[in-house]
VMD Tcl script that draws the C-alpha trace (Angstrom):
set ca {
  {105.79 -107.00 36.78}
  {106.65 -108.30 33.33}
  {104.17 -110.72 31.86}
  {105.34 -113.78 29.97}
  {102.05 -114.33 28.16}
  {100.36 -112.96 25.06}
  {96.92 -111.61 25.91}
  {95.45 -110.22 22.71}
  {93.12 -113.08 21.80}
  {91.70 -111.31 18.76}
  {95.05 -111.54 17.00}
  {95.00 -115.32 17.10}
  {91.81 -116.18 15.29}
  {92.28 -118.24 12.12}
  {90.87 -115.40 10.04}
  {93.36 -112.95 11.51}
  {96.27 -115.26 10.78}
  {95.17 -115.83 7.18}
  {94.72 -112.09 6.66}
  {98.21 -111.47 8.03}
  {99.81 -114.14 5.83}
  {98.20 -112.68 2.69}
  {100.00 -109.41 3.32}
  {103.47 -110.78 3.98}
  {105.89 -108.79 1.85}
  {109.35 -109.14 3.33}
  {111.70 -111.95 2.34}
  {112.38 -112.83 5.98}
  {108.70 -113.48 6.70}
  {108.31 -115.46 3.50}
  {111.38 -117.51 4.44}
  {109.83 -118.46 7.78}
  {106.69 -119.61 6.00}
  {108.70 -121.71 3.54}
  {110.78 -123.25 6.32}
  {107.60 -124.14 8.18}
  {106.11 -125.77 5.09}
  {109.13 -127.65 3.75}
  {110.41 -129.29 6.95}
  {108.86 -132.42 8.41}
  {109.01 -131.30 12.02}
  {107.81 -134.58 13.51}
  {110.60 -136.55 11.84}
  {113.12 -133.82 12.58}
  {112.46 -133.86 16.32}
  {111.80 -137.58 16.83}
  {115.47 -138.50 17.54}
  {115.80 -135.60 20.00}
  {112.58 -136.47 21.78}
  {113.66 -140.10 22.05}
  {116.89 -139.09 23.75}
  {115.14 -136.66 26.06}
  {112.54 -139.26 27.05}
  {115.31 -141.38 28.54}
  {116.65 -138.39 30.48}
  {113.55 -136.75 31.87}
  {115.38 -135.59 34.99}
  {117.61 -133.39 32.78}
  {114.71 -131.33 31.44}
  {114.93 -127.67 32.50}
  {112.73 -126.78 35.42}
  {110.15 -124.04 34.99}
  {106.58 -122.98 35.44}
  {105.48 -125.03 32.45}
  {107.60 -127.25 30.16}
  {107.74 -125.92 26.62}
  {107.35 -128.25 23.73}
  {110.57 -129.25 22.05}
  {109.25 -127.90 18.75}
  {108.94 -124.39 20.19}
  {112.43 -124.52 21.68}
  {114.06 -125.66 18.42}
  {112.20 -123.00 16.46}
  {113.35 -120.42 19.01}
  {116.95 -121.47 18.38}
  {116.40 -121.09 14.64}
  {114.88 -117.61 15.03}
  {117.71 -116.60 17.30}
  {120.29 -117.78 14.76}
  {118.59 -116.29 11.70}
  {118.14 -112.86 13.24}
  {121.23 -112.75 15.49}
  {119.29 -112.24 18.72}
  {120.46 -112.50 22.31}
  {118.32 -114.47 24.77}
  {116.64 -111.34 26.25}
  {116.09 -109.83 22.80}
  {114.60 -113.08 21.51}
  {112.04 -113.08 24.30}
  {111.11 -109.47 23.51}
  {110.85 -110.11 19.76}
  {108.61 -113.17 20.24}
  {106.25 -111.07 22.34}
  {106.25 -108.27 19.76}
  {106.57 -109.82 16.28}
  {103.57 -111.44 14.69}
  {105.62 -113.50 12.24}
  {107.59 -115.04 15.13}
  {104.39 -115.95 16.98}
  {102.90 -117.66 13.92}
  {106.14 -119.52 13.21}
  {106.23 -120.79 16.80}
  {102.55 -121.71 16.71}
  {101.68 -119.60 19.75}
  {98.04 -118.92 20.49}
  {96.22 -116.59 22.83}
  {97.42 -116.75 26.46}
  {100.31 -119.11 25.61}
  {103.41 -118.56 27.68}
  {106.41 -117.69 25.56}
  {109.85 -119.11 26.41}
  {111.69 -116.59 28.54}
  {115.42 -115.96 28.35}
  {116.14 -118.30 31.27}
  {114.34 -121.17 29.56}
  {116.23 -120.60 26.31}
  {119.54 -120.50 28.18}
  {118.81 -123.73 30.06}
  {117.79 -125.57 26.95}
  {120.94 -124.40 25.16}
  {123.04 -125.85 27.97}
  {121.02 -129.06 27.74}
  {121.53 -129.31 23.97}
  {125.25 -128.67 24.36}
  {125.73 -131.11 27.24}
  {123.77 -133.98 25.72}
  {124.90 -133.44 22.14}
  {121.36 -132.71 20.97}
  {122.78 -130.12 18.59}
  {124.52 -132.89 16.66}
  {121.39 -135.03 16.76}
  {119.38 -132.14 15.30}
  {121.96 -131.59 12.54}
  {122.00 -135.28 11.60}
  {118.21 -135.51 11.66}
  {117.86 -132.57 9.26}
  {120.61 -134.03 7.08}
  {118.49 -137.17 6.64}
  {115.63 -135.05 5.34}
  {117.96 -133.31 2.90}
  {119.32 -136.65 1.71}
  {115.77 -137.96 1.23}
  {115.15 -134.98 -1.09}
  {118.32 -135.80 -3.05}
  {119.96 -132.61 -1.80}
  {123.03 -134.54 -0.64}
  {124.53 -136.34 -3.60}
  {127.51 -137.66 -1.66}
  {129.84 -138.27 -4.59}
  {132.10 -135.33 -3.84}
  {133.13 -133.40 -0.72}
  {134.94 -130.11 -0.18}
  {136.61 -129.79 3.23}
  {137.55 -126.56 5.00}
  {137.76 -124.86 8.40}
  {137.24 -121.39 9.81}
  {138.58 -119.67 12.92}
  {136.23 -118.04 15.42}
  {137.53 -115.62 18.01}
  {136.57 -116.39 21.61}
  {134.18 -114.13 23.48}
  {136.58 -113.94 26.42}
  {139.98 -112.29 26.51}
  {142.76 -114.79 27.20}
  {143.85 -112.81 30.26}
  {140.43 -113.19 31.91}
  {140.56 -117.00 32.20}
  {136.79 -117.06 31.74}
  {137.01 -119.51 28.85}
  {138.95 -122.63 29.78}
  {138.35 -124.32 26.41}
  {139.55 -121.66 23.96}
  {143.08 -122.09 22.61}
  {145.62 -120.22 20.48}
  {146.65 -120.68 16.87}
  {148.56 -118.67 14.31}
  {147.48 -118.31 10.69}
  {148.94 -115.94 8.13}
  {151.04 -114.27 10.78}
  {147.95 -113.48 12.90}
  {147.36 -115.08 16.30}
  {143.78 -116.05 17.18}
  {142.45 -117.09 20.57}
  {139.29 -119.11 20.18}
  {137.88 -122.05 18.26}
  {137.75 -123.67 14.86}
  {134.72 -124.86 12.94}
  {135.26 -127.64 10.38}
  {132.82 -128.55 7.60}
  {132.41 -131.01 4.78}
  {130.31 -129.64 1.90}
  {128.58 -131.62 -0.83}
  {130.34 -130.82 -4.09}
  {127.14 -130.88 -6.15}
  {124.72 -128.95 -3.92}
  {126.94 -127.02 -1.46}
  {124.96 -128.51 1.44}
  {126.98 -128.94 4.64}
  {126.87 -132.66 5.42}
  {129.51 -132.84 8.17}
  {130.49 -130.54 11.04}
  {133.15 -130.58 13.73}
  {134.04 -127.92 16.28}
  {137.34 -127.79 18.16}
  {139.78 -125.54 19.91}
  {141.70 -123.27 17.57}
  {144.93 -125.21 18.11}
  {143.61 -128.35 16.38}
  {145.13 -128.54 12.92}
  {142.69 -128.59 10.00}
  {144.09 -131.86 8.73}
  {143.34 -133.69 12.01}
  {139.59 -133.56 11.26}
  {139.81 -134.39 7.57}
  {138.62 -138.00 7.81}
  {135.73 -137.06 10.12}
  {134.31 -134.74 7.46}
  {133.98 -137.34 4.71}
  {130.86 -139.41 4.05}
  {132.77 -142.51 2.98}
  {131.04 -142.62 -0.41}
  {133.07 -139.94 -2.20}
  {134.51 -140.28 -5.65}
  {136.20 -136.89 -5.40}
  {137.58 -134.81 -2.51}
  {138.78 -131.20 -2.62}
  {140.59 -129.16 0.02}
  {143.13 -126.36 0.29}
  {146.87 -126.86 0.68}
  {146.57 -127.01 4.47}
  {145.33 -130.60 4.06}
  {148.12 -131.62 1.66}
  {150.40 -134.51 2.46}
  {151.68 -137.36 0.32}
  {150.30 -140.08 2.57}
  {146.76 -138.74 2.34}
  {146.91 -138.27 -1.42}
  {148.21 -141.81 -1.87}
  {145.48 -143.18 0.39}
  {142.75 -141.43 -1.59}
  {144.17 -142.73 -4.84}
  {144.30 -146.30 -3.48}
  {140.62 -146.00 -2.59}
  {139.76 -144.86 -6.08}
  {138.93 -141.32 -4.92}
  {139.97 -138.47 -7.19}
  {142.21 -136.22 -5.09}
  {141.54 -132.50 -5.45}
  {143.71 -131.32 -2.56}
  {145.81 -128.34 -3.62}
  {149.54 -128.88 -3.95}
  {151.78 -127.21 -1.40}
  {155.25 -125.83 -1.97}
  {158.03 -126.52 0.51}
  {161.35 -124.94 1.33}
  {163.75 -125.58 -1.52}
  {160.91 -127.34 -3.37}
  {158.66 -124.70 -4.94}
  {155.59 -125.59 -6.95}
  {156.12 -126.41 -10.58}
  {154.30 -124.59 -13.35}
  {152.05 -127.63 -13.79}
  {151.19 -127.68 -10.07}
  {150.38 -123.97 -10.04}
  {148.04 -124.45 -13.01}
  {146.40 -127.42 -11.28}
  {145.87 -125.34 -8.12}
  {144.19 -122.54 -10.09}
  {141.78 -124.98 -11.74}
  {140.92 -126.73 -8.46}
  {140.57 -123.45 -6.54}
  {137.77 -122.32 -8.84}
  {135.78 -125.35 -7.67}
  {137.04 -125.53 -4.09}
  {136.09 -121.91 -3.37}
  {132.45 -123.01 -3.09}
  {133.23 -124.12 0.47}
  {133.81 -120.48 1.42}
  {130.14 -119.63 0.79}
  {128.79 -121.20 3.99}
  {131.35 -119.30 6.06}
  {130.55 -116.05 4.23}
  {126.83 -116.63 4.78}
  {127.37 -117.22 8.50}
  {129.45 -114.07 8.83}
  {127.61 -111.64 6.56}
  {123.98 -112.78 6.83}
  {123.84 -114.43 10.26}
  {126.38 -111.96 11.74}
  {128.32 -114.86 13.23}
  {131.70 -113.20 13.49}
  {132.87 -114.46 16.87}
  {131.82 -116.89 19.57}
  {129.17 -115.79 22.07}
  {129.78 -118.19 24.95}
  {132.56 -119.22 27.33}
  {132.97 -122.93 26.66}
  {133.42 -125.27 23.73}
  {130.07 -127.09 24.07}
  {127.79 -124.05 23.81}
  {129.94 -122.48 21.08}
  {129.69 -125.78 19.20}
  {125.91 -125.53 19.46}
  {126.04 -122.02 18.01}
  {128.19 -123.17 15.09}
  {125.98 -126.19 14.36}
  {122.83 -124.05 14.41}
  {124.43 -121.70 11.90}
  {125.21 -124.71 9.70}
  {121.60 -125.89 9.97}
  {120.24 -122.47 9.02}
  {122.63 -122.31 6.07}
  {121.38 -125.73 4.94}
  {117.80 -124.52 5.23}
  {118.67 -121.59 3.01}
  {120.21 -123.98 0.46}
  {117.14 -126.22 0.68}
  {114.86 -123.30 -0.18}
  {117.07 -122.47 -3.17}
  {117.46 -126.02 -4.46}
  {114.06 -127.57 -3.86}
  {112.37 -125.99 -6.92}
  {115.27 -127.15 -9.08}
  {115.15 -130.70 -7.70}
  {111.37 -131.00 -8.03}
  {111.33 -130.17 -11.73}
}
mol new
graphics top color blue
foreach p $ca { graphics top sphere $p radius 0.5 }
foreach p [lrange $ca 0 end-1] q [lrange $ca 1 end] { graphics top cylinder $p $q radius 0.2 }
display resetview
């Protein structure tokens, strides 16, 4: 019978942990240590705990409730290393760096795959993923890592896990971009122009047009907004100008009305700045291996997307904090 506990007590003495930490060499282990040190976990989890306290009956049943801190850190580990629920359970039992990051001690029960799955459904159903994102965003803003004076808006398509013929995913929808049809979802982000931190996220079916979520991705304090030509329309540009916001939306050519030489030059200049919004999507795809959705409904796939955005922001925080503190 598989055990769900860690039994080697000798590995969890303070001396053993300090000896282990002195010999950390890999960047991934160092990153976990920095994340642990730089995040105020109590403040991060307070809004989630407050919401859960009013909904105690929704807490996943199990042999022993796991602290919210452990569950959130499990989600982060799973996102950083691209692990399935069963693989996450195995890695926690086997990897010393994971155990230290989670704060597990001798004979502690580790969250099993069923517990992780139930908590994911809870986060998705109650919108705790959004609460977690907003709570971390407040910490970033407190460190001056969200300037708020400029925003770059963009969206990315994510293929559904299910095939459309299977009818397993009732939320995924179709869209066509660049002559290619995609069945799945769309993740929308607003990125701080100065720091490249993601400050706004939305997640929809693939059929939702990028421009429909434009206003939801702004902070309301911008002096400048950039976006690709998919967001271009005269009404929006005029509205931004009336509000005193510098419009950096690329110009779009129309049938019988091609772009002028001046507009093409403007697009090239703006694209050099706007392309920064592609970095979060590239990071999610290349580093986090988030190439397609893993689940069969919008809510859980939204949670996956938001967790990837949080991890990306943590990566930016680690890069920017030394610069900000000087």
